[in-house]
Structure formats: structure tokens, C-alpha cells
PyMOL Python script that loads the backbone (N, CA, C, O; Angstrom):
from pymol import cmd

cmd.read_pdbstr("""\
ATOM      1  N   MET A   1      -3.164  -2.675   8.404  1.00  0.00           N
ATOM      2  CA  MET A   1      -2.153  -3.451   7.759  1.00  0.00           C
ATOM      3  C   MET A   1      -0.819  -2.768   8.022  1.00  0.00           C
ATOM      4  O   MET A   1      -0.712  -1.544   7.943  1.00  0.00           O
ATOM      5  N   LYS A   2       0.187  -3.559   8.334  1.00  0.00           N
ATOM      6  CA  LYS A   2       1.522  -3.010   8.556  1.00  0.00           C
ATOM      7  C   LYS A   2       2.409  -3.304   7.360  1.00  0.00           C
ATOM      8  O   LYS A   2       2.420  -4.418   6.837  1.00  0.00           O
ATOM      9  N   VAL A   3       3.146  -2.300   6.935  1.00  0.00           N
ATOM     10  CA  VAL A   3       4.138  -2.433   5.875  1.00  0.00           C
ATOM     11  C   VAL A   3       5.498  -2.392   6.559  1.00  0.00           C
ATOM     12  O   VAL A   3       5.890  -1.369   7.120  1.00  0.00           O
ATOM     13  N   LEU A   4       6.212  -3.512   6.509  1.00  0.00           N
ATOM     14  CA  LEU A   4       7.511  -3.617   7.172  1.00  0.00           C
ATOM     15  C   LEU A   4       8.625  -3.507   6.135  1.00  0.00           C
ATOM     16  O   LEU A   4       8.607  -4.195   5.114  1.00  0.00           O
ATOM     17  N   THR A   5       9.586  -2.642   6.406  1.00  0.00           N
ATOM     18  CA  THR A   5      10.739  -2.460   5.535  1.00  0.00           C
ATOM     19  C   THR A   5      11.948  -3.029   6.253  1.00  0.00           C
ATOM     20  O   THR A   5      12.354  -2.510   7.293  1.00  0.00           O
ATOM     21  N   SER A   6      12.530  -4.097   5.707  1.00  0.00           N
ATOM     22  CA  SER A   6      13.645  -4.747   6.391  1.00  0.00           C
ATOM     23  C   SER A   6      15.015  -4.309   5.862  1.00  0.00           C
ATOM     24  O   SER A   6      16.034  -4.579   6.499  1.00  0.00           O
ATOM     25  N   SER A   7      15.050  -3.648   4.727  1.00  0.00           N
ATOM     26  CA  SER A   7      16.327  -3.185   4.194  1.00  0.00           C
ATOM     27  C   SER A   7      16.707  -1.848   4.837  1.00  0.00           C
ATOM     28  O   SER A   7      15.914  -1.238   5.554  1.00  0.00           O
ATOM     29  N   LYS A   8      17.927  -1.414   4.565  1.00  0.00           N
ATOM     30  CA  LYS A   8      18.400  -0.140   5.100  1.00  0.00           C
ATOM     31  C   LYS A   8      17.512   0.992   4.582  1.00  0.00           C
ATOM     32  O   LYS A   8      17.201   1.053   3.393  1.00  0.00           O
ATOM     33  N   MET A   9      17.114   1.876   5.477  1.00  0.00           N
ATOM     34  CA  MET A   9      16.249   2.994   5.117  1.00  0.00           C
ATOM     35  C   MET A   9      17.017   3.993   4.248  1.00  0.00           C
ATOM     36  O   MET A   9      18.125   4.393   4.607  1.00  0.00           O
ATOM     37  N   PRO A  10      16.444   4.402   3.109  1.00  0.00           N
ATOM     38  CA  PRO A  10      17.094   5.430   2.285  1.00  0.00           C
ATOM     39  C   PRO A  10      17.244   6.727   3.077  1.00  0.00           C
ATOM     40  O   PRO A  10      16.437   7.014   3.962  1.00  0.00           O
ATOM     41  N   SER A  11      18.258   7.493   2.766  1.00  0.00           N
ATOM     42  CA  SER A  11      18.538   8.722   3.517  1.00  0.00           C
ATOM     43  C   SER A  11      17.369   9.701   3.499  1.00  0.00           C
ATOM     44  O   SER A  11      17.151  10.423   4.472  1.00  0.00           O
ATOM     45  N   GLY A  12      16.625   9.730   2.411  1.00  0.00           N
ATOM     46  CA  GLY A  12      15.486  10.644   2.312  1.00  0.00           C
ATOM     47  C   GLY A  12      14.189  10.072   2.846  1.00  0.00           C
ATOM     48  O   GLY A  12      13.167  10.757   2.870  1.00  0.00           O
ATOM     49  N   GLY A  13      14.224   8.807   3.278  1.00  0.00           N
ATOM     50  CA  GLY A  13      13.013   8.155   3.762  1.00  0.00           C
ATOM     51  C   GLY A  13      12.255   7.480   2.623  1.00  0.00           C
ATOM     52  O   GLY A  13      12.746   7.384   1.498  1.00  0.00           O
ATOM     53  N   ILE A  14      11.048   7.015   2.939  1.00  0.00           N
ATOM     54  CA  ILE A  14      10.219   6.321   1.956  1.00  0.00           C
ATOM     55  C   ILE A  14       8.818   6.916   1.916  1.00  0.00           C
ATOM     56  O   ILE A  14       8.389   7.607   2.840  1.00  0.00           O
ATOM     57  N   GLY A  15       8.127   6.634   0.839  1.00  0.00           N
ATOM     58  CA  GLY A  15       6.705   6.919   0.713  1.00  0.00           C
ATOM     59  C   GLY A  15       5.996   5.592   0.480  1.00  0.00           C
ATOM     60  O   GLY A  15       6.551   4.688  -0.145  1.00  0.00           O
ATOM     61  N   VAL A  16       4.777   5.476   0.981  1.00  0.00           N
ATOM     62  CA  VAL A  16       4.004   4.245   0.831  1.00  0.00           C
ATOM     63  C   VAL A  16       2.633   4.601   0.270  1.00  0.00           C
ATOM     64  O   VAL A  16       1.952   5.476   0.804  1.00  0.00           O
ATOM     65  N   ASP A  17       2.228   3.933  -0.794  1.00  0.00           N
ATOM     66  CA  ASP A  17       0.919   4.159  -1.411  1.00  0.00           C
ATOM     67  C   ASP A  17       0.157   2.849  -1.474  1.00  0.00           C
ATOM     68  O   ASP A  17       0.727   1.806  -1.792  1.00  0.00           O
ATOM     69  N   MET A  18      -1.138   2.903  -1.168  1.00  0.00           N
ATOM     70  CA  MET A  18      -1.991   1.725  -1.226  1.00  0.00           C
ATOM     71  C   MET A  18      -3.270   2.073  -1.972  1.00  0.00           C
ATOM     72  O   MET A  18      -3.882   3.110  -1.718  1.00  0.00           O
ATOM     73  N   VAL A  19      -3.671   1.198  -2.896  1.00  0.00           N
ATOM     74  CA  VAL A  19      -4.939   1.359  -3.607  1.00  0.00           C
ATOM     75  C   VAL A  19      -5.653   0.012  -3.575  1.00  0.00           C
ATOM     76  O   VAL A  19      -5.059  -1.022  -3.881  1.00  0.00           O
ATOM     77  N   VAL A  20      -6.945   0.034  -3.197  1.00  0.00           N
ATOM     78  CA  VAL A  20      -7.773  -1.174  -3.159  1.00  0.00           C
ATOM     79  C   VAL A  20      -8.875  -1.003  -4.195  1.00  0.00           C
ATOM     80  O   VAL A  20      -9.637  -0.037  -4.150  1.00  0.00           O
ATOM     81  N   LYS A  21      -8.957  -1.967  -5.148  1.00  0.00           N
ATOM     82  CA  LYS A  21      -9.966  -1.906  -6.206  1.00  0.00           C
ATOM     83  C   LYS A  21     -10.772  -3.188  -6.254  1.00  0.00           C
ATOM     84  O   LYS A  21     -10.246  -4.278  -6.029  1.00  0.00           O
ATOM     85  N   LYS A  22     -12.079  -3.042  -6.554  1.00  0.00           N
ATOM     86  CA  LYS A  22     -12.942  -4.204  -6.744  1.00  0.00           C
ATOM     87  C   LYS A  22     -12.547  -4.925  -8.018  1.00  0.00           C
ATOM     88  O   LYS A  22     -12.333  -4.299  -9.056  1.00  0.00           O
ATOM     89  N   ASP A  23     -12.450  -6.257  -7.935  1.00  0.00           N
ATOM     90  CA  ASP A  23     -12.128  -7.033  -9.128  1.00  0.00           C
ATOM     91  C   ASP A  23     -13.270  -7.004 -10.141  1.00  0.00           C
ATOM     92  O   ASP A  23     -13.029  -7.065 -11.347  1.00  0.00           O
ATOM     93  N   SER A  24     -14.500  -6.913  -9.664  1.00  0.00           N
ATOM     94  CA  SER A  24     -15.661  -7.004 -10.552  1.00  0.00           C
ATOM     95  C   SER A  24     -15.775  -5.841 -11.531  1.00  0.00           C
ATOM     96  O   SER A  24     -16.170  -6.038 -12.680  1.00  0.00           O
ATOM     97  N   ASP A  25     -15.432  -4.627 -11.087  1.00  0.00           N
ATOM     98  CA  ASP A  25     -15.606  -3.475 -11.989  1.00  0.00           C
ATOM     99  C   ASP A  25     -14.449  -2.471 -11.973  1.00  0.00           C
ATOM    100  O   ASP A  25     -14.490  -1.466 -12.682  1.00  0.00           O
ATOM    101  N   GLY A  26     -13.422  -2.740 -11.169  1.00  0.00           N
ATOM    102  CA  GLY A  26     -12.252  -1.867 -11.158  1.00  0.00           C
ATOM    103  C   GLY A  26     -12.401  -0.572 -10.390  1.00  0.00           C
ATOM    104  O   GLY A  26     -11.503   0.269 -10.411  1.00  0.00           O
ATOM    105  N   THR A  27     -13.536  -0.399  -9.706  1.00  0.00           N
ATOM    106  CA  THR A  27     -13.713   0.837  -8.942  1.00  0.00           C
ATOM    107  C   THR A  27     -12.813   0.826  -7.702  1.00  0.00           C
ATOM    108  O   THR A  27     -12.557  -0.224  -7.113  1.00  0.00           O
ATOM    109  N   THR A  28     -12.347   2.001  -7.327  1.00  0.00           N
ATOM    110  CA  THR A  28     -11.498   2.138  -6.157  1.00  0.00           C
ATOM    111  C   THR A  28     -12.351   2.102  -4.900  1.00  0.00           C
ATOM    112  O   THR A  28     -13.275   2.900  -4.741  1.00  0.00           O
ATOM    113  N   VAL A  29     -12.035   1.169  -4.008  1.00  0.00           N
ATOM    114  CA  VAL A  29     -12.747   1.018  -2.742  1.00  0.00           C
ATOM    115  C   VAL A  29     -12.151   1.959  -1.704  1.00  0.00           C
ATOM    116  O   VAL A  29     -12.884   2.639  -0.986  1.00  0.00           O
ATOM    117  N   CYS A  30     -10.833   2.001  -1.624  1.00  0.00           N
ATOM    118  CA  CYS A  30     -10.152   2.945  -0.742  1.00  0.00           C
ATOM    119  C   CYS A  30      -8.715   3.107  -1.200  1.00  0.00           C
ATOM    120  O   CYS A  30      -8.184   2.290  -1.953  1.00  0.00           O
ATOM    121  N   SER A  31      -8.105   4.173  -0.730  1.00  0.00           N
ATOM    122  CA  SER A  31      -6.688   4.409  -0.998  1.00  0.00           C
ATOM    123  C   SER A  31      -6.105   5.158   0.186  1.00  0.00           C
ATOM    124  O   SER A  31      -6.815   5.846   0.919  1.00  0.00           O
ATOM    125  N   SER A  32      -4.810   5.014   0.359  1.00  0.00           N
ATOM    126  CA  SER A  32      -4.137   5.653   1.476  1.00  0.00           C
ATOM    127  C   SER A  32      -2.679   5.859   1.102  1.00  0.00           C
ATOM    128  O   SER A  32      -2.106   5.070   0.351  1.00  0.00           O
ATOM    129  N   SER A  33      -2.084   6.918   1.626  1.00  0.00           N
ATOM    130  CA  SER A  33      -0.687   7.205   1.349  1.00  0.00           C
ATOM    131  C   SER A  33       0.009   7.724   2.595  1.00  0.00           C
ATOM    132  O   SER A  33      -0.585   8.409   3.428  1.00  0.00           O
ATOM    133  N   ILE A  34       1.275   7.381   2.696  1.00  0.00           N
ATOM    134  CA  ILE A  34       2.160   7.991   3.681  1.00  0.00           C
ATOM    135  C   ILE A  34       3.209   8.700   2.840  1.00  0.00           C
ATOM    136  O   ILE A  34       4.021   8.051   2.180  1.00  0.00           O
ATOM    137  N   SER A  35       3.196  10.029   2.861  1.00  0.00           N
ATOM    138  CA  SER A  35       4.038  10.783   1.940  1.00  0.00           C
ATOM    139  C   SER A  35       5.517  10.732   2.308  1.00  0.00           C
ATOM    140  O   SER A  35       6.373  10.777   1.424  1.00  0.00           O
ATOM    141  N   SER A  36       5.827  10.639   3.595  1.00  0.00           N
ATOM    142  CA  SER A  36       7.221  10.612   4.005  1.00  0.00           C
ATOM    143  C   SER A  36       7.357   9.913   5.346  1.00  0.00           C
ATOM    144  O   SER A  36       6.666  10.251   6.307  1.00  0.00           O
ATOM    145  N   SER A  37       8.255   8.931   5.403  1.00  0.00           N
ATOM    146  CA  SER A  37       8.478   8.198   6.644  1.00  0.00           C
ATOM    147  C   SER A  37       9.918   7.712   6.701  1.00  0.00           C
ATOM    148  O   SER A  37      10.506   7.358   5.680  1.00  0.00           O
ATOM    149  N   LYS A  38      10.475   7.698   7.900  1.00  0.00           N
ATOM    150  CA  LYS A  38      11.794   7.102   8.114  1.00  0.00           C
ATOM    151  C   LYS A  38      11.677   5.910   9.058  1.00  0.00           C
ATOM    152  O   LYS A  38      12.673   5.442   9.610  1.00  0.00           O
ATOM    153  N   SER A  39      10.460   5.430   9.236  1.00  0.00           N
ATOM    154  CA  SER A  39      10.194   4.286  10.095  1.00  0.00           C
ATOM    155  C   SER A  39      10.228   2.994   9.284  1.00  0.00           C
ATOM    156  O   SER A  39       9.835   2.982   8.117  1.00  0.00           O
ATOM    157  N   ASN A  40      10.697   1.911   9.895  1.00  0.00           N
ATOM    158  CA  ASN A  40      10.683   0.610   9.223  1.00  0.00           C
ATOM    159  C   ASN A  40       9.324  -0.066   9.293  1.00  0.00           C
ATOM    160  O   ASN A  40       9.089  -1.059   8.605  1.00  0.00           O
ATOM    161  N   THR A  41       8.418   0.467  10.124  1.00  0.00           N
ATOM    162  CA  THR A  41       7.059  -0.061  10.233  1.00  0.00           C
ATOM    163  C   THR A  41       6.069   1.068   9.965  1.00  0.00           C
ATOM    164  O   THR A  41       6.078   2.085  10.660  1.00  0.00           O
ATOM    165  N   ASN A  42       5.221   0.890   8.962  1.00  0.00           N
ATOM    166  CA  ASN A  42       4.210   1.888   8.609  1.00  0.00           C
ATOM    167  C   ASN A  42       2.853   1.208   8.551  1.00  0.00           C
ATOM    168  O   ASN A  42       2.721   0.108   8.014  1.00  0.00           O
ATOM    169  N   THR A  43       1.843   1.870   9.109  1.00  0.00           N
ATOM    170  CA  THR A  43       0.504   1.291   9.204  1.00  0.00           C
ATOM    171  C   THR A  43      -0.457   1.985   8.255  1.00  0.00           C
ATOM    172  O   THR A  43      -0.557   3.212   8.237  1.00  0.00           O
ATOM    173  N   LEU A  44      -1.165   1.177   7.461  1.00  0.00           N
ATOM    174  CA  LEU A  44      -2.216   1.662   6.568  1.00  0.00           C
ATOM    175  C   LEU A  44      -3.501   0.921   6.920  1.00  0.00           C
ATOM    176  O   LEU A  44      -3.453  -0.236   7.340  1.00  0.00           O
ATOM    177  N   THR A  45      -4.637   1.571   6.754  1.00  0.00           N
ATOM    178  CA  THR A  45      -5.917   0.959   7.089  1.00  0.00           C
ATOM    179  C   THR A  45      -6.749   0.768   5.830  1.00  0.00           C
ATOM    180  O   THR A  45      -6.921   1.691   5.035  1.00  0.00           O
ATOM    181  N   ILE A  46      -7.262  -0.447   5.663  1.00  0.00           N
ATOM    182  CA  ILE A  46      -8.159  -0.760   4.552  1.00  0.00           C
ATOM    183  C   ILE A  46      -9.588  -0.597   5.054  1.00  0.00           C
ATOM    184  O   ILE A  46      -9.977  -1.222   6.040  1.00  0.00           O
ATOM    185  N   THR A  47     -10.372   0.245   4.373  1.00  0.00           N
ATOM    186  CA  THR A  47     -11.751   0.517   4.777  1.00  0.00           C
ATOM    187  C   THR A  47     -12.701   0.282   3.609  1.00  0.00           C
ATOM    188  O   THR A  47     -12.270   0.082   2.473  1.00  0.00           O
ATOM    189  N   ASN A  48     -13.982   0.309   3.900  1.00  0.00           N
ATOM    190  CA  ASN A  48     -15.061   0.265   2.899  1.00  0.00           C
ATOM    191  C   ASN A  48     -15.186  -1.045   2.133  1.00  0.00           C
ATOM    192  O   ASN A  48     -15.757  -1.060   1.042  1.00  0.00           O
ATOM    193  N   LEU A  49     -14.667  -2.148   2.676  1.00  0.00           N
ATOM    194  CA  LEU A  49     -14.864  -3.435   2.004  1.00  0.00           C
ATOM    195  C   LEU A  49     -16.312  -3.873   2.184  1.00  0.00           C
ATOM    196  O   LEU A  49     -16.863  -3.777   3.280  1.00  0.00           O
ATOM    197  N   THR A  50     -16.926  -4.353   1.106  1.00  0.00           N
ATOM    198  CA  THR A  50     -18.297  -4.842   1.190  1.00  0.00           C
ATOM    199  C   THR A  50     -18.283  -6.366   1.139  1.00  0.00           C
ATOM    200  O   THR A  50     -17.413  -6.973   0.516  1.00  0.00           O
ATOM    201  N   GLY A  51     -19.251  -6.962   1.796  1.00  0.00           N
ATOM    202  CA  GLY A  51     -19.334  -8.418   1.849  1.00  0.00           C
ATOM    203  C   GLY A  51     -19.452  -9.045   0.479  1.00  0.00           C
ATOM    204  O   GLY A  51     -20.206  -8.567  -0.368  1.00  0.00           O
ATOM    205  N   GLY A  52     -18.708 -10.119   0.260  1.00  0.00           N
ATOM    206  CA  GLY A  52     -18.802 -10.880  -0.979  1.00  0.00           C
ATOM    207  C   GLY A  52     -18.036 -10.327  -2.158  1.00  0.00           C
ATOM    208  O   GLY A  52     -18.047 -10.934  -3.228  1.00  0.00           O
ATOM    209  N   SER A  53     -17.369  -9.194  -2.000  1.00  0.00           N
ATOM    210  CA  SER A  53     -16.607  -8.608  -3.109  1.00  0.00           C
ATOM    211  C   SER A  53     -15.126  -8.906  -2.951  1.00  0.00           C
ATOM    212  O   SER A  53     -14.538  -8.629  -1.905  1.00  0.00           O
ATOM    213  N   ILE A  54     -14.529  -9.464  -3.981  1.00  0.00           N
ATOM    214  CA  ILE A  54     -13.086  -9.690  -3.974  1.00  0.00           C
ATOM    215  C   ILE A  54     -12.411  -8.430  -4.492  1.00  0.00           C
ATOM    216  O   ILE A  54     -12.827  -7.849  -5.494  1.00  0.00           O
ATOM    217  N   CYS A  55     -11.368  -8.024  -3.795  1.00  0.00           N
ATOM    218  CA  CYS A  55     -10.643  -6.810  -4.164  1.00  0.00           C
ATOM    219  C   CYS A  55      -9.161  -7.110  -4.314  1.00  0.00           C
ATOM    220  O   CYS A  55      -8.639  -8.062  -3.733  1.00  0.00           O
ATOM    221  N   THR A  56      -8.495  -6.279  -5.105  1.00  0.00           N
ATOM    222  CA  THR A  56      -7.052  -6.356  -5.279  1.00  0.00           C
ATOM    223  C   THR A  56      -6.421  -5.161  -4.579  1.00  0.00           C
ATOM    224  O   THR A  56      -6.821  -4.016  -4.788  1.00  0.00           O
ATOM    225  N   VAL A  57      -5.427  -5.450  -3.746  1.00  0.00           N
ATOM    226  CA  VAL A  57      -4.708  -4.403  -3.012  1.00  0.00           C
ATOM    227  C   VAL A  57      -3.320  -4.276  -3.633  1.00  0.00           C
ATOM    228  O   VAL A  57      -2.588  -5.259  -3.744  1.00  0.00           O
ATOM    229  N   ASN A  58      -2.965  -3.057  -4.035  1.00  0.00           N
ATOM    230  CA  ASN A  58      -1.624  -2.752  -4.533  1.00  0.00           C
ATOM    231  C   ASN A  58      -0.938  -1.839  -3.527  1.00  0.00           C
ATOM    232  O   ASN A  58      -1.454  -0.771  -3.194  1.00  0.00           O
ATOM    233  N   VAL A  59       0.220  -2.259  -3.048  1.00  0.00           N
ATOM    234  CA  VAL A  59       1.002  -1.452  -2.107  1.00  0.00           C
ATOM    235  C   VAL A  59       2.351  -1.164  -2.758  1.00  0.00           C
ATOM    236  O   VAL A  59       3.067  -2.082  -3.158  1.00  0.00           O
ATOM    237  N   THR A  60       2.687   0.114  -2.857  1.00  0.00           N
ATOM    238  CA  THR A  60       3.956   0.529  -3.449  1.00  0.00           C
ATOM    239  C   THR A  60       4.770   1.285  -2.407  1.00  0.00           C
ATOM    240  O   THR A  60       4.290   2.236  -1.789  1.00  0.00           O
ATOM    241  N   VAL A  61       6.017   0.841  -2.226  1.00  0.00           N
ATOM    242  CA  VAL A  61       6.968   1.531  -1.359  1.00  0.00           C
ATOM    243  C   VAL A  61       8.011   2.153  -2.263  1.00  0.00           C
ATOM    244  O   VAL A  61       8.581   1.475  -3.119  1.00  0.00           O
ATOM    245  N   ARG A  62       8.269   3.459  -2.076  1.00  0.00           N
ATOM    246  CA  ARG A  62       9.217   4.142  -2.944  1.00  0.00           C
ATOM    247  C   ARG A  62      10.221   4.938  -2.122  1.00  0.00           C
ATOM    248  O   ARG A  62       9.885   5.510  -1.085  1.00  0.00           O
ATOM    249  N   SER A  63      11.448   4.963  -2.598  1.00  0.00           N
ATOM    250  CA  SER A  63      12.491   5.773  -1.977  1.00  0.00           C
ATOM    251  C   SER A  63      12.263   7.228  -2.350  1.00  0.00           C
ATOM    252  O   SER A  63      12.013   7.543  -3.514  1.00  0.00           O
ATOM    253  N   LEU A  64      12.348   8.111  -1.369  1.00  0.00           N
ATOM    254  CA  LEU A  64      12.185   9.538  -1.669  1.00  0.00           C
ATOM    255  C   LEU A  64      13.481  10.148  -2.205  1.00  0.00           C
ATOM    256  O   LEU A  64      13.447  11.176  -2.882  1.00  0.00           O
ATOM    257  N   SER A  65      14.623   9.520  -1.906  1.00  0.00           N
ATOM    258  CA  SER A  65      15.897  10.058  -2.397  1.00  0.00           C
ATOM    259  C   SER A  65      16.270   9.491  -3.769  1.00  0.00           C
ATOM    260  O   SER A  65      17.045  10.107  -4.500  1.00  0.00           O
ATOM    261  N   LYS A  66      15.720   8.307  -4.130  1.00  0.00           N
ATOM    262  CA  LYS A  66      15.964   7.700  -5.446  1.00  0.00           C
ATOM    263  C   LYS A  66      14.618   7.253  -6.013  1.00  0.00           C
ATOM    264  O   LYS A  66      14.224   6.103  -5.819  1.00  0.00           O
ATOM    265  N   PRO A  67      13.906   8.140  -6.709  1.00  0.00           N
ATOM    266  CA  PRO A  67      12.539   7.853  -7.178  1.00  0.00           C
ATOM    267  C   PRO A  67      12.399   6.583  -8.022  1.00  0.00           C
ATOM    268  O   PRO A  67      11.314   6.004  -8.064  1.00  0.00           O
ATOM    269  N   ALA A  68      13.457   6.137  -8.689  1.00  0.00           N
ATOM    270  CA  ALA A  68      13.364   4.917  -9.500  1.00  0.00           C
ATOM    271  C   ALA A  68      13.386   3.650  -8.637  1.00  0.00           C
ATOM    272  O   ALA A  68      13.096   2.560  -9.129  1.00  0.00           O
ATOM    273  N   ASN A  69      13.725   3.791  -7.368  1.00  0.00           N
ATOM    274  CA  ASN A  69      13.806   2.658  -6.454  1.00  0.00           C
ATOM    275  C   ASN A  69      12.432   2.433  -5.818  1.00  0.00           C
ATOM    276  O   ASN A  69      12.094   3.068  -4.819  1.00  0.00           O
ATOM    277  N   THR A  70      11.647   1.531  -6.400  1.00  0.00           N
ATOM    278  CA  THR A  70      10.304   1.243  -5.903  1.00  0.00           C
ATOM    279  C   THR A  70      10.078  -0.263  -5.814  1.00  0.00           C
ATOM    280  O   THR A  70      10.759  -1.052  -6.470  1.00  0.00           O
ATOM    281  N   LEU A  71       9.119  -0.634  -4.998  1.00  0.00           N
ATOM    282  CA  LEU A  71       8.704  -2.030  -4.881  1.00  0.00           C
ATOM    283  C   LEU A  71       7.190  -2.045  -4.763  1.00  0.00           C
ATOM    284  O   LEU A  71       6.626  -1.328  -3.937  1.00  0.00           O
ATOM    285  N   THR A  72       6.528  -2.850  -5.577  1.00  0.00           N
ATOM    286  CA  THR A  72       5.077  -2.986  -5.517  1.00  0.00           C
ATOM    287  C   THR A  72       4.721  -4.432  -5.220  1.00  0.00           C
ATOM    288  O   THR A  72       5.267  -5.358  -5.820  1.00  0.00           O
ATOM    289  N   ARG A  73       3.802  -4.610  -4.290  1.00  0.00           N
ATOM    290  CA  ARG A  73       3.280  -5.935  -3.955  1.00  0.00           C
ATOM    291  C   ARG A  73       1.765  -5.887  -4.092  1.00  0.00           C
ATOM    292  O   ARG A  73       1.131  -4.878  -3.783  1.00  0.00           O
ATOM    293  N   THR A  74       1.194  -6.995  -4.560  1.00  0.00           N
ATOM    294  CA  THR A  74      -0.238  -7.093  -4.806  1.00  0.00           C
ATOM    295  C   THR A  74      -0.789  -8.330  -4.111  1.00  0.00           C
ATOM    296  O   THR A  74      -0.159  -9.388  -4.109  1.00  0.00           O
ATOM    297  N   PHE A  75      -1.985  -8.184  -3.516  1.00  0.00           N
ATOM    298  CA  PHE A  75      -2.658  -9.338  -2.930  1.00  0.00           C
ATOM    299  C   PHE A  75      -4.167  -9.132  -3.019  1.00  0.00           C
ATOM    300  O   PHE A  75      -4.646  -8.018  -3.228  1.00  0.00           O
ATOM    301  N   LYS A  76      -4.896 -10.220  -2.857  1.00  0.00           N
ATOM    302  CA  LYS A  76      -6.365 -10.207  -2.903  1.00  0.00           C
ATOM    303  C   LYS A  76      -6.908 -10.169  -1.472  1.00  0.00           C
ATOM    304  O   LYS A  76      -6.284 -10.672  -0.538  1.00  0.00           O
ATOM    305  N   ILE A  77      -8.084  -9.558  -1.328  1.00  0.00           N
ATOM    306  CA  ILE A  77      -8.727  -9.482  -0.024  1.00  0.00           C
ATOM    307  C   ILE A  77     -10.243  -9.491  -0.238  1.00  0.00           C
ATOM    308  O   ILE A  77     -10.735  -9.003  -1.255  1.00  0.00           O
ATOM    309  N   ALA A  78     -10.973 -10.045   0.720  1.00  0.00           N
ATOM    310  CA  ALA A  78     -12.440 -10.047   0.658  1.00  0.00           C
ATOM    311  C   ALA A  78     -12.975  -9.998   2.084  1.00  0.00           C
ATOM    312  O   ALA A  78     -12.329 -10.450   3.029  1.00  0.00           O
ATOM    313  N   ARG A  79     -14.161  -9.444   2.209  1.00  0.00           N
ATOM    314  CA  ARG A  79     -14.850  -9.432   3.486  1.00  0.00           C
ATOM    315  C   ARG A  79     -15.978 -10.459   3.407  1.00  0.00           C
ATOM    316  O   ARG A  79     -16.688 -10.547   2.406  1.00  0.00           O
ATOM    317  N   LYS A  80     -16.127 -11.228   4.475  1.00  0.00           N
ATOM    318  CA  LYS A  80     -17.176 -12.261   4.489  1.00  0.00           C
ATOM    319  C   LYS A  80     -18.550 -11.645   4.511  1.00  0.00           C
ATOM    320  O   LYS A  80     -19.549 -12.364   4.524  1.00  0.00           O
TER     321      LYS A  80
END
""", "prot")
cmd.dss("prot")
cmd.show_as("cartoon", "prot")
cmd.util.cbc("prot")
cmd.orient("prot")
């Protein structure tokens, strides 16, 4: 999955966090983080999805120079 940042990059760069949880019981399926990046395109990989399980993916992008400046997006995903 690619996380695209279209706004001006903060001087300190950004951090990106992703957590994937099963909707049925809230267990974490996978998580991934990029601790520091100055790229407008960052790639994260979703792994360990099991067939028939619906999961919620939370992706948070945060400014490293202004910690209060964050954006979180959520979407559903399932493997056939």
C-alpha cells in the first residue's frame, strides 16, 4: 500500500503508522511503521490476512517537527 502526501513536507519529515485489526475480535493482524521519512510516497505492506475475515486498517501520518499535526485515515479490507 502506498501512502501519498500531497501537502508540503514538514521540515522534520513525517512518520507513518499502520495497524490492521480483525473486526470480529479486535486482535492485531499486522502493524508497520516508518519512523522518519522526507518522501512524499511511502510504502507499507499488509500481511497475515486470513480468508473471510474483515479487518479495519488505521493509517496515521504525523509531522515529526509538529507532533500535534497528525492525520488518520481508516478503511476496511478482506481477503477472499
